[in-house]
VMD Tcl script that builds the backbone (N, CA, C; Angstrom):
set m [mol new atoms 528]
animate dup $m
set s [atomselect $m all]
$s set {name element resname resid chain x y z} {
  {N N MET 1 A 1.001 -1.193 0.330}
  {CA C MET 1 A -0.005 -0.059 -0.001}
  {C C MET 1 A 0.941 1.020 -0.114}
  {N N LYS 2 A 0.356 2.333 -0.773}
  {CA C LYS 2 A 1.234 3.433 -0.603}
  {C C LYS 2 A 0.710 4.490 -0.315}
  {N N ILE 3 A 1.236 5.747 0.614}
  {CA C ILE 3 A 0.687 6.538 1.287}
  {C C ILE 3 A 1.705 7.664 1.137}
  {N N ILE 4 A 1.933 8.320 -0.195}
  {CA C ILE 4 A 2.920 9.084 -0.441}
  {C C ILE 4 A 2.575 10.367 -0.719}
  {N N ASP 5 A 1.421 10.912 -0.674}
  {CA C ASP 5 A 0.866 12.301 -0.491}
  {C C ASP 5 A 1.294 12.914 0.586}
  {N N ASN 6 A 1.639 14.377 0.642}
  {CA C ASN 6 A 2.169 15.115 1.872}
  {C C ASN 6 A 0.755 15.204 2.730}
  {N N ILE 7 A 1.110 15.334 3.732}
  {CA C ILE 7 A 0.029 15.274 4.940}
  {C C ILE 7 A -0.080 16.633 5.455}
  {N N LYS 8 A -0.900 17.458 5.405}
  {CA C LYS 8 A -1.024 18.882 5.768}
  {C C LYS 8 A -1.769 18.952 6.987}
  {N N SER 9 A -1.254 20.002 7.960}
  {CA C SER 9 A -2.216 20.086 9.177}
  {C C SER 9 A -2.076 21.796 9.338}
  {N N ASN 10 A -2.402 22.409 10.479}
  {CA C ASN 10 A -2.454 23.664 10.716}
  {C C ASN 10 A -1.259 24.422 10.339}
  {N N ARG 11 A -0.234 24.179 10.823}
  {CA C ARG 11 A 1.093 25.007 10.606}
  {C C ARG 11 A 2.100 24.073 9.819}
  {N N ILE 12 A 1.983 22.752 9.604}
  {CA C ILE 12 A 2.924 21.864 8.908}
  {C C ILE 12 A 2.651 21.468 7.649}
  {N N GLU 13 A 3.690 20.769 7.005}
  {CA C GLU 13 A 3.399 19.850 5.974}
  {C C GLU 13 A 4.278 18.828 6.058}
  {N N LEU 14 A 3.783 17.610 6.229}
  {CA C LEU 14 A 4.741 16.281 6.363}
  {C C LEU 14 A 4.967 15.620 5.000}
  {N N ILE 15 A 6.367 15.809 4.662}
  {CA C ILE 15 A 6.594 15.189 3.317}
  {C C ILE 15 A 7.355 14.013 3.578}
  {N N SER 16 A 6.891 12.809 2.990}
  {CA C SER 16 A 7.282 11.296 3.071}
  {C C SER 16 A 8.641 11.262 2.546}
  {N N SER 17 A 9.281 10.674 3.430}
  {CA C SER 17 A 10.950 10.655 2.897}
  {C C SER 17 A 10.861 9.429 2.078}
  {N N SER 18 A 12.054 9.314 1.134}
  {CA C SER 18 A 12.083 8.133 0.165}
  {C C SER 18 A 13.715 7.630 0.186}
  {N N ALA 19 A 13.887 6.779 -0.437}
  {CA C ALA 19 A 15.445 6.326 -0.736}
  {C C ALA 19 A 16.326 7.505 -1.134}
  {N N THR 20 A 15.781 8.344 -1.908}
  {CA C THR 20 A 16.403 9.240 -2.551}
  {C C THR 20 A 16.765 10.523 -1.366}
  {N N HIS 21 A 15.849 10.960 -0.716}
  {CA C HIS 21 A 15.909 11.726 0.638}
  {C C HIS 21 A 17.024 11.070 1.609}
  {N N ILE 22 A 17.010 9.960 1.818}
  {CA C ILE 22 A 17.746 9.458 2.517}
  {C C ILE 22 A 19.140 9.285 2.112}
  {N N ARG 23 A 19.459 8.975 0.940}
  {CA C ARG 23 A 20.741 8.985 0.160}
  {C C ARG 23 A 21.282 10.371 0.167}
  {N N ILE 24 A 20.384 11.519 0.219}
  {CA C ILE 24 A 21.241 12.665 0.131}
  {C C ILE 24 A 21.659 13.004 1.539}
  {N N GLU 25 A 20.621 12.711 2.300}
  {CA C GLU 25 A 20.969 12.788 4.017}
  {C C GLU 25 A 22.433 12.199 4.367}
  {N N LEU 26 A 22.623 10.775 3.831}
  {CA C LEU 26 A 23.547 10.221 4.037}
  {C C LEU 26 A 25.123 10.832 3.399}
  {N N GLU 27 A 24.583 11.030 2.046}
  {CA C GLU 27 A 25.920 11.436 1.211}
  {C C GLU 27 A 26.197 12.908 1.128}
  {N N THR 28 A 25.161 13.623 0.758}
  {CA C THR 28 A 25.343 15.031 0.476}
  {C C THR 28 A 24.315 15.765 1.245}
  {N N PRO 29 A 24.419 15.970 2.670}
  {CA C PRO 29 A 23.441 16.445 3.551}
  {C C PRO 29 A 23.175 18.008 3.114}
  {N N HIS 30 A 24.154 18.631 2.628}
  {CA C HIS 30 A 23.797 20.096 2.164}
  {C C HIS 30 A 22.887 20.104 1.232}
  {N N LEU 31 A 22.468 19.183 0.362}
  {CA C LEU 31 A 21.383 19.310 -0.615}
  {C C LEU 31 A 19.959 19.042 -0.029}
  {N N LEU 32 A 19.989 18.654 1.114}
  {CA C LEU 32 A 18.544 18.271 1.662}
  {C C LEU 32 A 17.670 19.505 1.590}
  {N N ALA 33 A 18.324 20.668 1.986}
  {CA C ALA 33 A 17.322 21.845 1.757}
  {C C ALA 33 A 16.709 22.457 0.141}
  {N N ALA 34 A 17.319 22.125 -0.692}
  {CA C ALA 34 A 16.914 22.150 -1.903}
  {C C ALA 34 A 15.865 21.024 -2.179}
  {N N LYS 35 A 16.218 19.670 -1.887}
  {CA C LYS 35 A 15.124 18.811 -2.112}
  {C C LYS 35 A 14.025 19.033 -1.270}
  {N N LEU 36 A 13.974 19.762 -0.263}
  {CA C LEU 36 A 12.870 19.811 0.517}
  {C C LEU 36 A 12.110 21.165 0.039}
  {N N ASN 37 A 12.704 22.021 -0.323}
  {CA C ASN 37 A 12.377 23.377 -0.621}
  {C C ASN 37 A 12.271 23.967 0.592}
  {N N SER 38 A 13.280 23.973 1.553}
  {CA C SER 38 A 12.894 24.385 2.986}
  {C C SER 38 A 14.317 24.830 3.645}
  {N N ILE 39 A 14.416 25.819 4.486}
  {CA C ILE 39 A 15.397 25.868 5.309}
  {C C ILE 39 A 15.924 24.769 6.162}
  {N N VAL 40 A 16.970 24.328 6.198}
  {CA C VAL 40 A 17.332 23.251 7.124}
  {C C VAL 40 A 18.657 23.631 8.157}
  {N N SER 41 A 18.184 23.634 9.323}
  {CA C SER 41 A 19.229 23.925 10.256}
  {C C SER 41 A 20.398 23.272 10.376}
  {N N GLU 42 A 21.434 23.826 10.747}
  {CA C GLU 42 A 22.717 23.117 10.905}
  {C C GLU 42 A 22.606 22.007 11.955}
  {N N ASP 43 A 21.696 22.028 12.838}
  {CA C ASP 43 A 21.708 21.181 13.915}
  {C C ASP 43 A 20.795 19.787 13.407}
  {N N TRP 44 A 20.338 19.934 12.074}
  {CA C TRP 44 A 19.752 18.651 11.596}
  {C C TRP 44 A 20.739 17.678 11.324}
  {N N PRO 45 A 20.302 16.381 11.516}
  {CA C PRO 45 A 19.307 15.571 12.061}
  {C C PRO 45 A 19.066 15.955 13.659}
  {N N THR 46 A 17.762 15.623 14.060}
  {CA C THR 46 A 17.594 15.977 15.558}
  {C C THR 46 A 17.331 14.519 16.331}
  {N N GLY 47 A 17.464 14.548 17.721}
  {CA C GLY 47 A 16.886 13.398 18.411}
  {C C GLY 47 A 17.454 11.885 17.880}
  {N N GLU 48 A 16.685 10.894 17.975}
  {CA C GLU 48 A 17.263 9.758 17.493}
  {C C GLU 48 A 17.323 9.494 16.082}
  {N N TYR 49 A 17.024 10.514 15.265}
  {CA C TYR 49 A 17.188 10.143 13.869}
  {C C TYR 49 A 18.368 10.562 13.499}
  {N N ASP 50 A 19.415 9.516 13.640}
  {CA C ASP 50 A 20.646 9.625 13.432}
  {C C ASP 50 A 21.012 9.023 11.950}
  {N N ARG 51 A 22.404 8.676 11.864}
  {CA C ARG 51 A 22.857 7.861 10.682}
  {C C ARG 51 A 22.598 6.422 10.608}
  {N N ASP 52 A 22.465 5.852 12.036}
  {CA C ASP 52 A 21.829 4.652 11.974}
  {C C ASP 52 A 20.552 4.504 11.605}
  {N N ALA 53 A 19.542 5.319 12.186}
  {CA C ALA 53 A 18.350 5.375 11.787}
  {C C ALA 53 A 18.061 5.666 10.391}
  {N N MET 54 A 18.970 6.573 9.657}
  {CA C MET 54 A 18.753 6.861 8.136}
  {C C MET 54 A 19.202 5.376 7.235}
  {N N SER 55 A 20.193 4.746 7.834}
  {CA C SER 55 A 20.636 3.649 7.165}
  {C C SER 55 A 19.630 2.481 7.140}
  {N N PHE 56 A 19.122 2.397 8.447}
  {CA C PHE 56 A 17.782 1.453 8.832}
  {C C PHE 56 A 16.737 1.846 7.753}
  {N N PHE 57 A 16.220 3.023 7.680}
  {CA C PHE 57 A 15.188 3.610 6.695}
  {C C PHE 57 A 15.601 3.077 5.154}
  {N N LEU 58 A 16.672 3.448 4.958}
  {CA C LEU 58 A 17.095 3.284 3.658}
  {C C LEU 58 A 17.184 1.891 3.039}
  {N N SER 59 A 17.574 0.701 4.005}
  {CA C SER 59 A 17.328 -0.506 3.942}
  {C C SER 59 A 15.974 -1.151 3.627}
  {N N CYS 60 A 15.040 -0.253 4.409}
  {CA C CYS 60 A 13.703 -0.546 4.481}
  {C C CYS 60 A 13.136 -0.223 3.205}
  {N N PHE 61 A 13.397 0.720 2.553}
  {CA C PHE 61 A 13.073 1.337 1.271}
  {C C PHE 61 A 13.652 0.463 0.104}
  {N N GLU 62 A 15.015 0.039 0.227}
  {CA C GLU 62 A 15.374 -0.830 -0.611}
  {C C GLU 62 A 14.873 -2.173 -0.853}
  {N N SER 63 A 14.451 -2.679 0.278}
  {CA C SER 63 A 13.991 -4.115 0.413}
  {C C SER 63 A 12.187 -4.012 -0.102}
  {N N GLY 64 A 11.856 -3.121 0.530}
  {CA C GLY 64 A 10.301 -3.023 0.338}
  {C C GLY 64 A 9.534 -2.261 -0.925}
  {N N GLY 65 A 10.587 -1.589 -1.550}
  {CA C GLY 65 A 9.998 -0.881 -2.751}
  {C C GLY 65 A 8.878 0.001 -2.393}
  {N N LYS 66 A 8.070 0.235 -3.658}
  {CA C LYS 66 A 7.131 1.338 -3.509}
  {C C LYS 66 A 6.242 1.167 -2.526}
  {N N ALA 67 A 5.784 -0.441 -2.277}
  {CA C ALA 67 A 4.965 -0.675 -1.235}
  {C C ALA 67 A 5.129 0.201 0.172}
  {N N VAL 68 A 6.333 0.362 0.472}
  {CA C VAL 68 A 6.534 0.837 1.990}
  {C C VAL 68 A 6.761 2.465 1.907}
  {N N GLU 69 A 6.795 3.069 0.855}
  {CA C GLU 69 A 6.681 4.337 0.764}
  {C C GLU 69 A 5.649 5.026 1.838}
  {N N GLY 70 A 5.695 6.040 2.635}
  {CA C GLY 70 A 4.975 6.638 3.453}
  {C C GLY 70 A 4.936 5.818 4.898}
  {N N TRP 71 A 5.431 4.651 5.014}
  {CA C TRP 71 A 5.465 4.074 6.220}
  {C C TRP 71 A 6.833 4.015 7.284}
  {N N TYR 72 A 7.484 5.125 6.664}
  {CA C TYR 72 A 8.699 5.435 7.546}
  {C C TYR 72 A 8.916 6.748 8.005}
  {N N GLY 73 A 9.955 7.436 7.519}
  {CA C GLY 73 A 10.121 8.776 7.854}
  {C C GLY 73 A 9.320 9.913 7.084}
  {N N TRP 74 A 8.816 10.795 7.873}
  {CA C TRP 74 A 8.255 12.202 7.386}
  {C C TRP 74 A 8.989 13.342 7.702}
  {N N TYR 75 A 9.355 14.257 6.970}
  {CA C TYR 75 A 9.928 15.759 7.230}
  {C C TYR 75 A 8.773 16.516 7.464}
  {N N ALA 76 A 8.842 17.036 8.616}
  {CA C ALA 76 A 7.830 18.223 9.247}
  {C C ALA 76 A 8.204 19.571 8.892}
  {N N ILE 77 A 7.611 20.222 7.864}
  {CA C ILE 77 A 7.992 21.568 7.337}
  {C C ILE 77 A 7.005 22.466 7.891}
  {N N ASN 78 A 7.261 23.585 8.527}
  {CA C ASN 78 A 6.705 24.726 9.062}
  {C C ASN 78 A 6.599 25.690 7.927}
  {N N ILE 79 A 5.462 26.244 7.519}
  {CA C ILE 79 A 5.257 27.150 6.394}
  {C C ILE 79 A 4.909 28.553 7.057}
  {N N ASP 80 A 5.731 29.510 7.220}
  {CA C ASP 80 A 5.314 30.873 7.854}
  {C C ASP 80 A 4.151 31.226 7.097}
  {N N THR 81 A 3.152 31.713 7.795}
  {CA C THR 81 A 1.820 32.055 7.263}
  {C C THR 81 A 2.026 33.708 6.807}
  {N N VAL 82 A 3.012 34.469 7.025}
  {CA C VAL 82 A 3.076 35.808 6.739}
  {C C VAL 82 A 4.077 35.793 5.476}
  {N N SER 83 A 5.218 35.127 5.854}
  {CA C SER 83 A 6.341 35.245 4.632}
  {C C SER 83 A 6.455 34.160 3.776}
  {N N GLY 84 A 5.728 32.948 3.953}
  {CA C GLY 84 A 5.811 31.803 3.080}
  {C C GLY 84 A 7.138 30.976 3.233}
  {N N GLU 85 A 7.946 31.199 4.092}
  {CA C GLU 85 A 9.304 30.770 4.301}
  {C C GLU 85 A 8.839 29.425 4.935}
  {N N ARG 86 A 9.518 28.513 4.281}
  {CA C ARG 86 A 9.280 26.960 4.770}
  {C C ARG 86 A 10.608 26.402 5.545}
  {N N SER 87 A 10.522 26.021 6.853}
  {CA C SER 87 A 11.692 25.432 7.573}
  {C C SER 87 A 11.616 24.093 7.959}
  {N N LEU 88 A 12.366 23.292 7.972}
  {CA C LEU 88 A 12.222 22.119 8.437}
  {C C LEU 88 A 12.335 22.050 10.014}
  {N N VAL 89 A 11.173 21.758 10.894}
  {CA C VAL 89 A 11.090 21.873 12.192}
  {C C VAL 89 A 11.348 20.441 13.094}
  {N N GLY 90 A 11.253 19.281 12.362}
  {CA C GLY 90 A 11.480 18.204 12.919}
  {C C GLY 90 A 11.064 16.989 12.014}
  {N N SER 91 A 10.804 16.012 12.617}
  {CA C SER 91 A 10.572 14.625 11.748}
  {C C SER 91 A 9.638 13.724 12.500}
  {N N GLY 92 A 8.804 12.711 12.159}
  {CA C GLY 92 A 8.329 11.725 12.504}
  {C C GLY 92 A 7.853 10.839 11.438}
  {N N GLY 93 A 7.444 9.834 12.061}
  {CA C GLY 93 A 7.123 8.763 11.091}
  {C C GLY 93 A 6.527 7.461 11.780}
  {N N TYR 94 A 6.571 6.414 10.875}
  {CA C TYR 94 A 6.248 4.983 11.488}
  {C C TYR 94 A 7.630 3.873 11.215}
  {N N PHE 95 A 7.405 3.195 12.168}
  {CA C PHE 95 A 8.464 2.107 12.114}
  {C C PHE 95 A 8.160 0.966 10.894}
  {N N GLY 96 A 7.304 1.271 10.162}
  {CA C GLY 96 A 6.888 0.294 9.222}
  {C C GLY 96 A 5.374 0.275 8.970}
  {N N PRO 97 A 4.766 -0.336 7.999}
  {CA C PRO 97 A 3.399 -0.625 7.904}
  {C C PRO 97 A 2.871 -1.413 8.988}
  {N N PRO 98 A 1.640 -1.357 9.198}
  {CA C PRO 98 A 1.003 -2.025 10.282}
  {C C PRO 98 A 1.295 -3.631 10.241}
  {N N ASP 99 A 1.413 -4.149 11.595}
  {CA C ASP 99 A 1.541 -5.504 11.708}
  {C C ASP 99 A 0.420 -6.373 11.569}
  {N N ASP 100 A 0.550 -7.755 11.642}
  {CA C ASP 100 A -0.724 -8.767 11.355}
  {C C ASP 100 A -1.864 -8.057 12.155}
  {N N LYS 101 A -1.544 -7.444 13.366}
  {CA C LYS 101 A -2.633 -7.053 14.617}
  {C C LYS 101 A -3.422 -5.703 14.052}
  {N N GLY 102 A -2.800 -5.105 12.976}
  {CA C GLY 102 A -3.126 -3.824 12.947}
  {C C GLY 102 A -2.494 -2.659 13.559}
  {N N THR 103 A -1.115 -3.185 14.076}
  {CA C THR 103 A -0.693 -2.178 15.070}
  {C C THR 103 A 0.654 -1.416 14.225}
  {N N VAL 104 A 0.615 -0.076 14.365}
  {CA C VAL 104 A 1.905 0.693 13.889}
  {C C VAL 104 A 2.462 1.327 14.795}
  {N N GLU 105 A 3.656 1.566 14.879}
  {CA C GLU 105 A 4.535 2.455 16.053}
  {C C GLU 105 A 4.786 3.752 15.314}
  {N N ILE 106 A 4.849 4.735 15.979}
  {CA C ILE 106 A 5.129 5.933 15.596}
  {C C ILE 106 A 6.281 6.466 16.407}
  {N N GLY 107 A 7.282 7.309 16.017}
  {CA C GLY 107 A 8.252 8.126 16.739}
  {C C GLY 107 A 8.171 9.721 16.024}
  {N N TYR 108 A 8.801 10.352 16.653}
  {CA C TYR 108 A 8.922 11.724 16.477}
  {C C TYR 108 A 9.835 12.719 17.103}
  {N N SER 109 A 10.350 13.709 16.434}
  {CA C SER 109 A 11.394 14.715 17.072}
  {C C SER 109 A 11.350 15.964 16.467}
  {N N VAL 110 A 11.615 16.834 17.345}
  {CA C VAL 110 A 11.707 18.242 16.821}
  {C C VAL 110 A 12.845 18.961 17.347}
  {N N LEU 111 A 13.376 19.756 16.260}
  {CA C LEU 111 A 14.552 20.263 16.584}
  {C C LEU 111 A 14.440 21.459 17.823}
  {N N PRO 112 A 15.717 21.594 18.399}
  {CA C PRO 112 A 15.642 22.208 19.813}
  {C C PRO 112 A 14.970 23.778 19.444}
  {N N GLU 113 A 15.276 24.410 18.721}
  {CA C GLU 113 A 14.803 25.783 18.494}
  {C C GLU 113 A 13.308 25.876 18.188}
  {N N TRP 114 A 12.545 24.786 17.759}
  {CA C TRP 114 A 11.439 24.753 17.302}
  {C C TRP 114 A 10.579 24.148 18.403}
  {N N GLN 115 A 11.168 23.437 19.627}
  {CA C GLN 115 A 10.592 22.955 20.652}
  {C C GLN 115 A 9.685 23.918 21.407}
  {N N ARG 116 A 8.505 23.278 22.216}
  {CA C ARG 116 A 7.662 24.076 23.200}
  {C C ARG 116 A 6.748 24.928 22.312}
  {N N LEU 117 A 6.671 24.654 21.146}
  {CA C LEU 117 A 5.709 25.368 20.304}
  {C C LEU 117 A 4.554 24.619 19.632}
  {N N GLY 118 A 4.241 23.447 20.204}
  {CA C GLY 118 A 3.294 22.586 19.705}
  {C C GLY 118 A 3.353 21.817 18.410}
  {N N PHE 119 A 4.665 21.747 17.962}
  {CA C PHE 119 A 4.923 21.125 16.794}
  {C C PHE 119 A 5.056 19.545 16.893}
  {N N ALA 120 A 5.402 19.100 18.066}
  {CA C ALA 120 A 5.387 17.944 18.269}
  {C C ALA 120 A 4.119 17.157 18.364}
  {N N LYS 121 A 3.257 17.811 18.882}
  {CA C LYS 121 A 1.797 17.317 19.152}
  {C C LYS 121 A 1.116 17.419 17.703}
  {N N GLU 122 A 1.440 18.671 16.945}
  {CA C GLU 122 A 0.899 18.537 15.535}
  {C C GLU 122 A 1.273 17.486 14.644}
  {N N ILE 123 A 2.604 17.151 14.611}
  {CA C ILE 123 A 3.124 15.842 13.921}
  {C C ILE 123 A 2.377 14.823 14.497}
  {N N VAL 124 A 2.261 14.470 15.895}
  {CA C VAL 124 A 1.786 13.102 16.358}
  {C C VAL 124 A 0.321 12.918 15.922}
  {N N ILE 125 A -0.355 14.180 15.910}
  {CA C ILE 125 A -1.950 14.055 15.586}
  {C C ILE 125 A -2.180 13.934 14.069}
  {N N ALA 126 A -1.232 14.516 13.262}
  {CA C ALA 126 A -1.336 14.209 11.813}
  {C C ALA 126 A -1.041 12.656 11.546}
  {N N LEU 127 A -0.009 12.132 12.310}
  {CA C LEU 127 A 0.446 10.845 11.961}
  {C C LEU 127 A -0.568 9.859 12.224}
  {N N VAL 128 A -1.185 10.064 13.485}
  {CA C VAL 128 A -2.324 9.034 13.992}
  {C C VAL 128 A -3.512 9.087 13.187}
  {N N SER 129 A -3.866 10.352 12.876}
  {CA C SER 129 A -5.047 10.562 11.686}
  {C C SER 129 A -4.695 9.788 10.267}
  {N N HIS 130 A -3.644 10.091 9.814}
  {CA C HIS 130 A -3.185 9.358 8.620}
  {C C HIS 130 A -3.064 8.037 8.766}
  {N N ALA 131 A -2.607 7.225 9.616}
  {CA C ALA 131 A -2.232 5.948 10.057}
  {C C ALA 131 A -3.728 5.436 10.070}
  {N N LEU 132 A -4.832 5.985 10.923}
  {CA C LEU 132 A -5.986 5.393 11.096}
  {C C LEU 132 A -6.955 5.489 9.585}
  {N N SER 133 A -6.596 6.330 8.946}
  {CA C SER 133 A -7.382 6.327 7.529}
  {C C SER 133 A -7.153 4.973 6.494}
  {N N PHE 134 A -6.265 4.477 7.264}
  {CA C PHE 134 A -6.221 2.739 6.566}
  {C C PHE 134 A -6.946 1.961 7.411}
  {N N LYS 135 A -7.745 1.074 6.748}
  {CA C LYS 135 A -8.765 0.380 7.409}
  {C C LYS 135 A -8.129 -0.985 8.148}
  {N N ASN 136 A -6.973 -1.270 7.826}
  {CA C ASN 136 A -6.091 -2.248 8.418}
  {C C ASN 136 A -5.402 -1.778 9.839}
  {N N THR 137 A -5.452 -0.451 10.100}
  {CA C THR 137 A -4.759 0.165 11.471}
  {C C THR 137 A -5.817 -0.008 12.288}
  {N N LYS 138 A -5.405 -0.752 13.349}
  {CA C LYS 138 A -6.253 -0.761 14.465}
  {C C LYS 138 A -5.910 0.022 15.785}
  {N N SER 139 A -4.332 0.024 16.050}
  {CA C SER 139 A -4.018 0.789 16.906}
  {C C SER 139 A -2.407 1.611 16.715}
  {N N ILE 140 A -2.264 2.525 17.306}
  {CA C ILE 140 A -0.839 3.066 17.090}
  {C C ILE 140 A -0.216 3.125 18.465}
  {N N ILE 141 A 1.256 2.902 18.507}
  {CA C ILE 141 A 1.788 2.880 19.707}
  {C C ILE 141 A 2.980 3.899 19.647}
  {N N ALA 142 A 3.467 4.036 20.841}
  {CA C ALA 142 A 4.832 4.970 20.949}
  {C C ALA 142 A 5.472 4.592 22.246}
  {N N HIS 143 A 6.628 4.791 22.296}
  {CA C HIS 143 A 7.500 4.601 23.292}
  {C C HIS 143 A 8.335 5.755 23.639}
  {N N THR 144 A 8.715 6.190 24.853}
  {CA C THR 144 A 9.341 7.078 25.415}
  {C C THR 144 A 9.935 6.868 26.706}
  {N N SER 145 A 11.076 7.365 26.819}
  {CA C SER 145 A 11.775 7.299 28.401}
  {C C SER 145 A 10.667 7.616 29.441}
  {N N PRO 146 A 10.917 7.149 30.696}
  {CA C PRO 146 A 10.226 7.742 31.808}
  {C C PRO 146 A 10.476 9.020 32.237}
  {N N GLU 147 A 11.793 9.561 31.945}
  {CA C GLU 147 A 11.853 10.762 32.445}
  {C C GLU 147 A 11.600 11.944 31.250}
  {N N ASN 148 A 10.977 11.647 29.996}
  {CA C ASN 148 A 10.722 12.421 29.144}
  {C C ASN 148 A 9.359 13.072 29.453}
  {N N GLU 149 A 9.415 13.984 30.289}
  {CA C GLU 149 A 7.939 14.636 30.350}
  {C C GLU 149 A 7.293 15.183 29.259}
  {N N ALA 150 A 8.003 15.685 28.575}
  {CA C ALA 150 A 7.283 16.523 27.478}
  {C C ALA 150 A 6.689 15.597 26.301}
  {N N SER 151 A 7.535 14.500 26.122}
  {CA C SER 151 A 6.895 13.385 25.383}
  {C C SER 151 A 5.685 12.857 25.931}
  {N N LYS 152 A 5.958 12.471 27.106}
  {CA C LYS 152 A 4.645 12.016 27.695}
  {C C LYS 152 A 3.291 12.929 27.469}
  {N N ARG 153 A 3.477 14.365 27.961}
  {CA C ARG 153 A 2.537 15.252 27.696}
  {C C ARG 153 A 2.017 15.216 26.209}
  {N N VAL 154 A 3.083 15.048 25.237}
  {CA C VAL 154 A 2.311 15.154 24.056}
  {C C VAL 154 A 1.473 14.072 23.697}
  {N N LEU 155 A 1.968 12.846 23.937}
  {CA C LEU 155 A 1.395 11.700 23.719}
  {C C LEU 155 A -0.119 11.523 24.308}
  {N N ILE 156 A -0.245 11.982 25.536}
  {CA C ILE 156 A -1.275 11.990 26.593}
  {C C ILE 156 A -2.438 12.943 25.655}
  {N N SER 157 A -1.936 14.078 25.420}
  {CA C SER 157 A -2.788 15.114 25.152}
  {C C SER 157 A -3.129 14.884 23.296}
  {N N SER 158 A -2.377 13.722 22.705}
  {CA C SER 158 A -2.891 13.488 21.464}
  {C C SER 158 A -3.705 12.249 21.545}
  {N N GLY 159 A -4.276 11.841 22.769}
  {CA C GLY 159 A -5.205 10.666 22.554}
  {C C GLY 159 A -4.604 9.296 22.937}
  {N N PHE 160 A -3.327 9.112 23.320}
  {CA C PHE 160 A -2.843 7.872 23.875}
  {C C PHE 160 A -2.840 7.886 25.390}
  {N N ARG 161 A -2.659 6.492 25.735}
  {CA C ARG 161 A -2.666 6.233 27.416}
  {C C ARG 161 A -1.823 5.223 27.525}
  {N N GLU 162 A -1.099 5.514 28.532}
  {CA C GLU 162 A 0.050 4.602 28.943}
  {C C GLU 162 A -0.469 3.275 29.290}
  {N N THR 163 A 0.226 2.259 28.630}
  {CA C THR 163 A -0.323 0.815 28.595}
  {C C THR 163 A 0.908 -0.012 29.411}
  {N N GLY 164 A 1.970 0.621 29.865}
  {CA C GLY 164 A 2.935 -0.315 30.320}
  {C C GLY 164 A 4.338 0.182 30.127}
  {N N VAL 165 A 5.285 -0.931 30.541}
  {CA C VAL 165 A 6.941 -0.673 29.936}
  {C C VAL 165 A 7.497 -1.615 29.086}
  {N N SER 166 A 8.229 -1.155 28.243}
  {CA C SER 166 A 8.870 -2.209 27.128}
  {C C SER 166 A 10.419 -1.712 27.134}
  {N N GLU 167 A 11.221 -2.624 27.267}
  {CA C GLU 167 A 12.698 -2.181 27.147}
  {C C GLU 167 A 12.934 -0.799 27.882}
  {N N ASP 168 A 12.555 -0.601 29.244}
  {CA C ASP 168 A 12.956 0.199 29.893}
  {C C ASP 168 A 12.179 1.731 29.419}
  {N N ASN 169 A 11.331 1.480 28.644}
  {CA C ASN 169 A 10.529 2.810 28.216}
  {C C ASN 169 A 9.184 2.636 28.401}
  {N N LEU 170 A 8.488 3.766 28.578}
  {CA C LEU 170 A 7.135 3.564 28.630}
  {C C LEU 170 A 6.362 3.324 27.353}
  {N N ARG 171 A 5.423 2.494 27.147}
  {CA C ARG 171 A 4.680 2.411 26.012}
  {C C ARG 171 A 3.234 3.037 26.234}
  {N N PHE 172 A 2.961 3.673 25.138}
  {CA C PHE 172 A 1.745 4.419 24.974}
  {C C PHE 172 A 0.984 3.895 23.705}
  {N N GLU 173 A -0.591 3.965 23.888}
  {CA C GLU 173 A -1.219 3.270 22.962}
  {C C GLU 173 A -2.326 4.269 22.593}
  {N N HIS 174 A -2.632 4.239 21.148}
  {CA C HIS 174 A -4.103 4.893 20.793}
  {C C HIS 174 A -4.698 4.028 19.931}
  {N N VAL 175 A -6.113 3.644 20.442}
  {CA C VAL 175 A -6.674 2.540 19.728}
  {C C VAL 175 A -7.878 3.229 18.921}
  {N N ARG 176 A -8.098 2.678 17.886}
  {CA C ARG 176 A -9.295 3.138 16.945}
  {C C ARG 176 A -10.651 3.274 17.646}
}
mol reanalyze $m
mol bondsrecalc $m
mol representation Tube
mol addrep $m
């Protein structure tokens, strides 16, 4: 299944990553701004989205082809309502298509200079809404460390509930 249309919300546009995007990030990161038509901070990438994560996503794209497009990373672009300026503020995405039980996992990260402005919640809500637009998606899960109060607040305010601990991280779930 393909889900490659951009996801738009109030202040952001989520652009689905592809093997081409990931190769640019790994090999010629200075070209990412042109590919996204956005300002890209020198602090990019952010959070747990590092070279290992990029390499993992690239291998998923290479092995899964077009069928997995949209089920991995999404770039979060803020479009200024006055100037129209586009800035990469963070990323989010899925850890792959829904499993046999209809569960999909999400992750998200926002650059430090864009934190505490509601972008994480906006990314999460857009990803949840998009995943639930597919009939085979029954639940969405997310994990965060017990000490990450900001992430816990984002998940709870986005309709998730804490369901337990998994590998030293708290597990949250949003059920259809």
